[in-house]
C-alpha positions as a Python dict, from the first residue, in 0.01 Angstrom:
ca = {
    (1, 'M'): (0, 0, 0),
    (2, 'T'): (62, 332, 40),
    (3, 'N'): (388, 467, 82),
    (4, 'F'): (473, 517, 439),
    (5, 'D'): (752, 791, 360),
    (6, 'E'): (563, 1042, 214),
    (7, 'F'): (422, 1097, 581),
    (8, 'A'): (742, 1103, 707),
    (9, 'A'): (733, 1489, 749),
    (10, 'R'): (420, 1458, 912),
    (11, 'T'): (495, 1239, 1196),
    (12, 'E'): (850, 1332, 1293),
    (13, 'N'): (594, 1557, 1556),
    (14, 'A'): (424, 1265, 1693),
    (15, 'R'): (321, 1299, 2033),
    (16, 'A'): (238, 1088, 2330),
    (17, 'L'): (20, 1197, 2693),
    (18, 'W'): (237, 1025, 2950),
    (19, 'Y'): (219, 990, 3318),
    (20, 'T'): (533, 1163, 3449),
    (21, 'A'): (511, 1154, 3832),
    (22, 'P'): (201, 1137, 4100),
    (23, 'G'): (-64, 1463, 4007),
    (24, 'A'): (143, 1536, 3684),
    (25, 'C'): (142, 1429, 3319),
    (26, 'A'): (290, 1626, 2951),
    (27, 'L'): (316, 1546, 2613),
    (28, 'L'): (673, 1406, 2540),
    (29, 'A'): (751, 1316, 2173),
    (30, 'A'): (682, 998, 2038),
    (31, 'K'): (882, 746, 1858),
    (32, 'L'): (701, 580, 1558),
    (33, 'P'): (739, 196, 1480),
    (34, 'V'): (937, 129, 1111),
    (35, 'P'): (634, -46, 964),
    (36, 'D'): (547, -351, 808),
    (37, 'G'): (339, -466, 473),
    (38, 'D'): (67, -488, 730),
    (39, 'S'): (122, -182, 942),
    (40, 'V'): (-197, 62, 945),
    (41, 'R'): (-103, 461, 1039),
    (42, 'I'): (-312, 633, 1195),
    (43, 'R'): (-378, 993, 1283),
    (44, 'T'): (-599, 1003, 1560),
    (45, 'K'): (-881, 1223, 1604),
    (46, 'A'): (-1010, 1207, 1917),
    (47, 'S'): (-916, 964, 2234),
    (48, 'G'): (-1113, 899, 2577),
    (49, 'V'): (-1014, 924, 2904),
    (50, 'S'): (-1124, 639, 3128),
    (51, 'R'): (-1161, 854, 3480),
    (52, 'G'): (-1120, 573, 3656),
    (53, 'T'): (-831, 397, 3595),
    (54, 'E'): (-646, 734, 3452),
    (55, 'R'): (-727, 885, 3800),
    (56, 'L'): (-593, 569, 3976),
    (57, 'V'): (-248, 589, 3722),
    (58, 'W'): (-217, 894, 3736),
    (59, 'R'): (-185, 936, 4144),
    (60, 'G'): (34, 609, 4101),
    (61, 'N'): (-215, 378, 4306),
    (62, 'V'): (-170, 104, 4067),
    (63, 'P'): (-15, -165, 4340),
    (64, 'R'): (261, -368, 4276),
    (65, 'A'): (92, -709, 4225),
    (66, 'E'): (-75, -564, 3896),
    (67, 'W'): (220, -414, 3696),
    (68, 'Q'): (182, -668, 3462),
    (69, 'R'): (-159, -717, 3427),
    (70, 'M'): (-257, -383, 3415),
    (71, 'R'): (-3, -270, 3119),
    (72, 'A'): (-217, -118, 2819),
    (73, 'P'): (-155, -249, 2506),
    (74, 'F'): (119, -66, 2328),
    (75, 'Q'): (215, 94, 2678),
    (76, 'E'): (546, 233, 2701),
    (77, 'G'): (737, 275, 3055),
    (78, 'D'): (674, 69, 3336),
    (79, 'F'): (481, 189, 3703),
    (80, 'P'): (466, 378, 3829),
    (81, 'F'): (634, 611, 3661),
    (82, 'P'): (688, 748, 3394),
    (83, 'V'): (387, 575, 3156),
    (84, 'K'): (206, 573, 2813),
    (85, 'Y'): (-94, 507, 2904),
    (86, 'G'): (-419, 462, 2810),
    (87, 'Y'): (-680, 263, 2511),
    (88, 'A'): (-966, 449, 2369),
    (89, 'A'): (-848, 593, 2058),
    (90, 'A'): (-997, 609, 1737),
    (91, 'G'): (-875, 781, 1434),
    (92, 'I'): (-845, 835, 1029),
    (93, 'V'): (-602, 580, 827),
    (94, 'E'): (-328, 750, 655),
    (95, 'A'): (-184, 507, 487),
    (96, 'G'): (-118, 105, 518),
    (97, 'P'): (-293, -153, 305),
    (98, 'D'): (-530, -12, 48),
    (99, 'E'): (-828, -162, 159),
    (100, 'Y'): (-786, 79, 520),
    (101, 'L'): (-716, 400, 380),
    (102, 'G'): (-884, 646, 486),
    (103, 'S'): (-1071, 382, 686),
    (104, 'S'): (-1226, 568, 1066),
    (105, 'V'): (-1096, 291, 1311),
    (106, 'F'): (-1035, 220, 1704),
    (107, 'C'): (-770, 102, 1843),
    (108, 'L'): (-673, -11, 2206),
    (109, 'H'): (-408, 229, 2217),
    (110, 'P'): (-257, 534, 2444),
    (111, 'H'): (-335, 934, 2382),
    (112, 'Q'): (-142, 982, 2104),
    (113, 'S'): (-97, 1204, 1809),
    (114, 'V'): (-28, 941, 1530),
    (115, 'F'): (54, 640, 1543),
    (116, 'T'): (138, 267, 1357),
    (117, 'V'): (41, -27, 1487),
    (118, 'S'): (-56, -426, 1287),
    (119, 'A'): (-404, -366, 1083),
    (120, 'G'): (-488, -681, 1343),
    (121, 'H'): (-538, -438, 1654),
    (122, 'V'): (-772, -229, 1450),
    (123, 'V'): (-1135, -239, 1431),
    (124, 'R'): (-1360, -92, 1162),
    (125, 'I'): (-1560, 195, 1290),
    (126, 'P'): (-1916, 159, 1117),
    (127, 'S'): (-2079, 436, 964),
    (128, 'G'): (-2305, 639, 1187),
    (129, 'I'): (-2117, 603, 1471),
    (130, 'P'): (-1900, 932, 1515),
    (131, 'L'): (-1520, 945, 1624),
    (132, 'E'): (-1571, 1112, 1947),
    (133, 'R'): (-1868, 834, 2052),
    (134, 'A'): (-1642, 556, 1923),
    (135, 'V'): (-1371, 646, 2213),
    (136, 'L'): (-1716, 477, 2444),
    (137, 'A'): (-1593, 90, 2288),
    (138, 'A'): (-1281, -13, 2567),
    (139, 'N'): (-1588, 158, 2833),
    (140, 'M'): (-1829, -35, 2674),
    (141, 'E'): (-1672, -365, 2636),
    (142, 'T'): (-1624, -357, 2989),
    (143, 'A'): (-1996, -304, 3083),
    (144, 'L'): (-2066, -557, 2817),
    (145, 'N'): (-1826, -870, 2983),
    (146, 'A'): (-2008, -750, 3323),
    (147, 'L'): (-2298, -893, 3232),
    (148, 'W'): (-2170, -1141, 3014),
    (149, 'D'): (-2040, -1204, 3396),
    (150, 'G'): (-2374, -1134, 3563),
    (151, 'M'): (-2603, -1318, 3346),
    (152, 'P'): (-2959, -1124, 3391),
    (153, 'S'): (-3275, -1243, 3216),
    (154, 'P'): (-3549, -1060, 3050),
    (155, 'G'): (-3752, -990, 3357),
    (156, 'D'): (-3530, -942, 3568),
    (157, 'H'): (-3507, -621, 3849),
    (158, 'I'): (-3180, -470, 3795),
    (159, 'C'): (-2962, -238, 4005),
    (160, 'V'): (-2647, -68, 3921),
    (161, 'V'): (-2473, 155, 4191),
    (162, 'G'): (-2254, 451, 4102),
    (163, 'G'): (-2321, 656, 3782),
    (164, 'G'): (-1999, 671, 3615),
    (165, 'V'): (-1967, 626, 3235),
    (166, 'V'): (-1913, 244, 3316),
    (167, 'G'): (-2195, 195, 3478),
    (168, 'L'): (-2397, 440, 3316),
    (169, 'L'): (-2312, 168, 3000),
    (170, 'T'): (-2393, -147, 3221),
    (171, 'A'): (-2710, 45, 3296),
    (172, 'Y'): (-2784, 124, 2935),
    (173, 'L'): (-2704, -219, 2791),
    (174, 'A'): (-2929, -393, 3117),
    (175, 'A'): (-3229, -147, 3021),
    (176, 'R'): (-3270, -301, 2652),
    (177, 'L'): (-3304, -671, 2769),
    (178, 'P'): (-3648, -752, 2731),
    (179, 'A'): (-3940, -661, 3024),
    (180, 'T'): (-3623, -589, 3284),
    (181, 'R'): (-3648, -250, 3543),
    (182, 'V'): (-3319, -125, 3608),
    (183, 'T'): (-3230, 107, 3834),
    (184, 'L'): (-2948, 330, 3839),
    (185, 'V'): (-2774, 448, 4224),
    (186, 'D'): (-2589, 774, 4288),
    (187, 'V'): (-2507, 1041, 4490),
    (188, 'N'): (-2555, 1339, 4209),
    (189, 'P'): (-2897, 1381, 4129),
    (190, 'A'): (-2745, 1583, 3794),
    (191, 'R'): (-2771, 1162, 3696),
    (192, 'R'): (-3107, 1120, 3684),
    (193, 'D'): (-3182, 1325, 3315),
    (194, 'I'): (-2906, 992, 3145),
    (195, 'A'): (-3046, 740, 3378),
    (196, 'E'): (-3425, 855, 3263),
    (197, 'A'): (-3290, 850, 2853),
    (198, 'F'): (-3127, 584, 2901),
    (199, 'G'): (-3483, 396, 3031),
    (200, 'C'): (-3394, 365, 3399),
    (201, 'D'): (-3513, 467, 3694),
    (202, 'F'): (-3325, 660, 3910),
    (203, 'V'): (-3268, 721, 4308),
    (204, 'L'): (-3007, 871, 4532),
    (205, 'P'): (-2888, 639, 4779),
    (206, 'E'): (-3166, 702, 5045),
    (207, 'N'): (-3399, 546, 4832),
    (208, 'L'): (-3229, 278, 4745),
    (209, 'P'): (-3460, -45, 4613),
    (210, 'D'): (-3438, -400, 4762),
    (211, 'D'): (-3550, -707, 4649),
    (212, 'Q'): (-3302, -668, 4328),
    (213, 'D'): (-3285, -988, 4143),
    (214, 'L'): (-2913, -862, 4007),
    (215, 'V'): (-2682, -591, 4142),
    (216, 'F'): (-2430, -447, 3944),
    (217, 'H'): (-2155, -248, 4144),
    (218, 'T'): (-1902, 71, 4041),
    (219, 'S'): (-1881, 349, 4233),
    (220, 'A'): (-1508, 234, 4366),
    (221, 'T'): (-1677, 345, 4700),
    (222, 'A'): (-1685, 159, 4992),
    (223, 'A'): (-1995, 327, 5071),
    (224, 'G'): (-2153, 261, 4697),
    (225, 'L'): (-2080, -145, 4777),
    (226, 'H'): (-2262, -121, 5069),
    (227, 'S'): (-2535, 38, 4917),
    (228, 'A'): (-2489, -302, 4646),
    (229, 'L'): (-2560, -555, 4922),
    (230, 'R'): (-2838, -444, 5079),
    (231, 'A'): (-3035, -364, 4745),
    (232, 'A'): (-2956, -762, 4640),
    (233, 'G'): (-3259, -1018, 4741),
    (234, 'D'): (-3238, -1317, 4914),
    (235, 'G'): (-3010, -1558, 4688),
    (236, 'A'): (-2892, -1291, 4458),
    (237, 'T'): (-2537, -1177, 4295),
    (238, 'V'): (-2367, -874, 4320),
    (239, 'I'): (-2093, -824, 4046),
    (240, 'E'): (-1798, -562, 4168),
    (241, 'M'): (-1687, -377, 3874),
    (242, 'S'): (-1532, -148, 4042),
    (243, 'W'): (-1086, -127, 4094),
    (244, 'Y'): (-942, 50, 4421),
    (245, 'G'): (-597, 23, 4316),
    (246, 'D'): (-406, -26, 4603),
    (247, 'E'): (-704, 106, 4830),
    (248, 'P'): (-808, -167, 5119),
    (249, 'V'): (-1207, -144, 5122),
    (250, 'P'): (-1387, -265, 5396),
    (251, 'A'): (-1722, -426, 5300),
    (252, 'L'): (-1992, -546, 5550),
    (253, 'L'): (-2003, -911, 5529),
    (254, 'G'): (-2157, -918, 5885),
    (255, 'S'): (-2481, -910, 5941),
    (256, 'D'): (-2704, -1097, 5708),
    (257, 'F'): (-2485, -1120, 5428),
    (258, 'H'): (-2421, -1518, 5498),
    (259, 'S'): (-2821, -1560, 5628),
    (260, 'R'): (-2925, -1409, 5273),
    (261, 'R'): (-2645, -1611, 5026),
    (262, 'L'): (-2545, -1357, 4885),
    (263, 'V'): (-2284, -1386, 4584),
    (264, 'L'): (-2050, -1082, 4556),
    (265, 'K'): (-1814, -1147, 4213),
    (266, 'S'): (-1593, -976, 4047),
    (267, 'S'): (-1611, -874, 3707),
    (268, 'Q'): (-1330, -790, 3484),
    (269, 'V'): (-1295, -700, 3126),
    (270, 'G'): (-906, -811, 3120),
    (271, 'R'): (-1060, -1195, 3077),
    (272, 'I'): (-1354, -1352, 2876),
    (273, 'R'): (-1604, -1570, 3098),
    (274, 'A'): (-1499, -1952, 3090),
    (275, 'E'): (-1787, -2006, 2877),
    (276, 'R'): (-1697, -1812, 2625),
    (277, 'R'): (-1333, -1835, 2547),
    (278, 'D'): (-1334, -2107, 2291),
    (279, 'R'): (-1586, -1899, 2075),
    (280, 'W'): (-1512, -1520, 2161),
    (281, 'S'): (-1206, -1349, 2098),
    (282, 'F'): (-1134, -1075, 2262),
    (283, 'K'): (-1139, -886, 1888),
    (284, 'R'): (-1521, -1035, 1856),
    (285, 'R'): (-1593, -879, 2161),
    (286, 'L'): (-1477, -531, 2124),
    (287, 'E'): (-1642, -560, 1769),
    (288, 'T'): (-1951, -700, 1916),
    (289, 'A'): (-1946, -327, 2176),
    (290, 'M'): (-1877, -75, 1855),
    (291, 'S'): (-2159, -224, 1691),
    (292, 'L'): (-2362, -141, 2052),
    (293, 'L'): (-2223, 231, 2036),
    (294, 'A'): (-2523, 297, 1748),
    (295, 'D'): (-2711, 552, 1967),
    (296, 'P'): (-2717, 856, 1965),
    (297, 'T'): (-2811, 922, 2290),
    (298, 'L'): (-2498, 804, 2383),
    (299, 'D'): (-2359, 1085, 2318),
    (300, 'R'): (-2429, 1216, 2660),
    (301, 'L'): (-2211, 1041, 2843),
    (302, 'I'): (-1941, 1326, 2656),
    (303, 'S'): (-1938, 1606, 2953),
    (304, 'H'): (-1570, 1727, 2800),
    (305, 'R'): (-1391, 1767, 2534),
    (306, 'I'): (-1033, 1907, 2527),
    (307, 'P'): (-767, 1977, 2256),
    (308, 'F'): (-507, 1742, 2328),
    (309, 'D'): (-215, 2044, 2323),
    (310, 'S'): (-412, 2115, 2682),
    (311, 'A'): (-447, 1789, 2850),
    (312, 'P'): (-135, 1859, 3081),
    (313, 'E'): (-296, 2160, 3228),
    (314, 'R'): (-683, 2059, 3192),
    (315, 'L'): (-670, 1651, 3317),
    (316, 'P'): (-583, 1681, 3641),
    (317, 'D'): (-908, 1996, 3766),
    (318, 'L'): (-1141, 1704, 3537),
    (319, 'F'): (-967, 1376, 3754),
    (320, 'N'): (-1120, 1563, 4000),
    (321, 'D'): (-1467, 1682, 3967),
    (322, 'P'): (-1691, 1455, 4050),
    (323, 'D'): (-1976, 1543, 3816),
    (324, 'A'): (-1767, 1462, 3509),
    (325, 'L'): (-1829, 1161, 3292),
    (326, 'A'): (-1622, 1116, 2970),
    (327, 'T'): (-1361, 1350, 2846),
    (328, 'V'): (-1235, 1333, 2474),
    (329, 'L'): (-917, 1465, 2382),
    (330, 'T'): (-933, 1584, 2046),
    (331, 'Y'): (-650, 1639, 1786),
    (332, 'E'): (-611, 1888, 1498),
}
């Protein structure tokens, strides 16, 4: 065990990103817990901004009914504000049990320059996966969980409506099933290159495919949900992955929704499908998601890299940028 005291001077100035008011965030001093024998101290090198969820937090759109369920691991503060929020940190273990020292690890932890957690909360990052790509693990876990909920089969025609990070990762995984044909639908034609690099077709909503065996919806818009229902074949399932916060969402469940026997089903990463819960822990699922990040093609998802020190000034523009995909905060 490395003595934590030798790092005390270096960590006195630890800082974390807080969402402080609607449309505002700030870097505030972070208090580190007293370490115990199982603790690891991690110096963060990169953390990923979950644009969809964190934008809702930044706006104050987390509904009161979800204030407890939406708490991130190691969150401080309470919704709506102020809250220390985030869940995709990658860094190097600089103190802790010998077997962890110097290891590259991932943790579901808010954006913070250095932090201390129990070793049981970290996942080792395999060699060959850069720390910046590793921050996609939380989004990959969401995509993996959605495939479990959708239960695709080899040869299926699968449509993903919404080309954000989670939608693209869902399409990426689905395209690796034998003989599947995966189509990504998005309003932004700039998503075509990434979709094709991932082995998927790409179309704009006006060229929506039909008779799909399975549809995933990730756009977080009513128009996208309408497109997803239109793309589904008779008797098919639409997996709703979007989270809308406290915004009401009209769903067109008239017309032929009932006669075509469509199924609209939710997927949420906070719970594992019932048939798997006895065998799959959250850590096993996260470790599996991390292992799926070995492909360098996934680096295409990182659209912005900004210094942690600049986050309060830069994040508002990125939250409002429709072309933004994964934003990585970088730490010195």
